[in-house]
C-alpha positions as CSV (number, residue, x, y, z in Angstrom):
1,M,-17.1,-11.7,-15.8
2,S,-15.9,-8.9,-13.7
3,T,-13.9,-5.8,-14.5
4,G,-11.2,-4.4,-12.2
5,R,-9.2,-1.2,-11.8
6,V,-5.7,-0.7,-10.5
7,I,-4.7,2.3,-8.3
8,E,-1.3,3.1,-6.8
9,I,-1.0,4.2,-3.1
10,T,1.9,4.8,-0.7
11,G,2.2,3.7,2.9
12,E,4.7,4.7,5.5
13,S,5.7,3.3,8.9
14,P,8.5,3.8,11.4
15,V,8.2,0.1,12.4
16,G,8.9,-1.8,9.1
17,F,7.8,-2.7,5.6
18,Q,5.1,-5.1,6.7
19,D,3.5,-2.4,8.9
20,A,3.6,0.1,6.1
21,I,1.8,-2.4,3.8
22,E,-0.8,-3.1,6.5
23,Q,-1.4,0.6,7.2
24,A,-1.8,1.4,3.5
25,I,-4.2,-1.4,2.8
26,G,-6.2,-0.7,6.0
27,R,-6.6,2.9,5.0
28,A,-7.5,2.1,1.4
29,A,-10.1,-0.4,2.6
30,I,-12.0,2.5,4.3
31,T,-12.8,4.2,1.1
32,V,-12.3,1.6,-1.7
33,R,-14.8,-1.3,-1.8
34,R,-14.1,-4.8,-3.2
35,L,-10.3,-4.8,-2.9
36,E,-8.9,-7.9,-4.5
37,S,-5.1,-7.9,-4.3
38,A,-2.0,-5.8,-3.7
39,W,1.4,-5.8,-5.4
40,V,4.4,-4.2,-3.8
41,K,5.8,-2.1,-6.6
42,E,8.6,-0.4,-4.7
43,Q,10.2,-0.3,-1.2
44,R,12.5,2.4,0.2
45,V,13.7,3.8,3.5
46,S,14.4,7.3,4.8
47,I,17.6,7.6,6.8
48,V,18.3,10.1,9.5
49,D,21.7,10.3,11.3
50,G,22.8,7.0,9.8
51,A,19.7,5.0,11.0
52,I,16.4,4.1,9.2
53,S,13.7,6.5,10.3
54,T,10.8,5.5,7.9
55,Y,9.9,2.6,5.8
56,Q,7.9,3.4,2.7
57,V,6.1,1.1,0.2
58,N,4.3,1.9,-3.1
59,L,1.5,-0.6,-3.7
60,L,-0.7,-1.3,-6.7
61,L,-4.1,-2.2,-5.5
62,T,-6.7,-4.0,-7.6
63,F,-10.4,-3.7,-6.9
64,V,-13.5,-5.0,-8.8
65,L,-15.8,-2.4,-10.3
66,E,-19.4,-2.6,-9.2
67,E,-22.0,-3.8,-11.7
């Protein structure tokens, strides 16, 4: 049996939600070992002059604790 932990992180991208997710997970994978899954908790955009300037996602990441 394994034990996991959940952390919340935020990712941003000027390109889109998918890119924001990939950037956030990629960055988390540098310092967090044994990532198992991600859940998109929230999505939002920043608007400047009537156009979307930034896509932002809040993710819940699950990783397995080491024995």
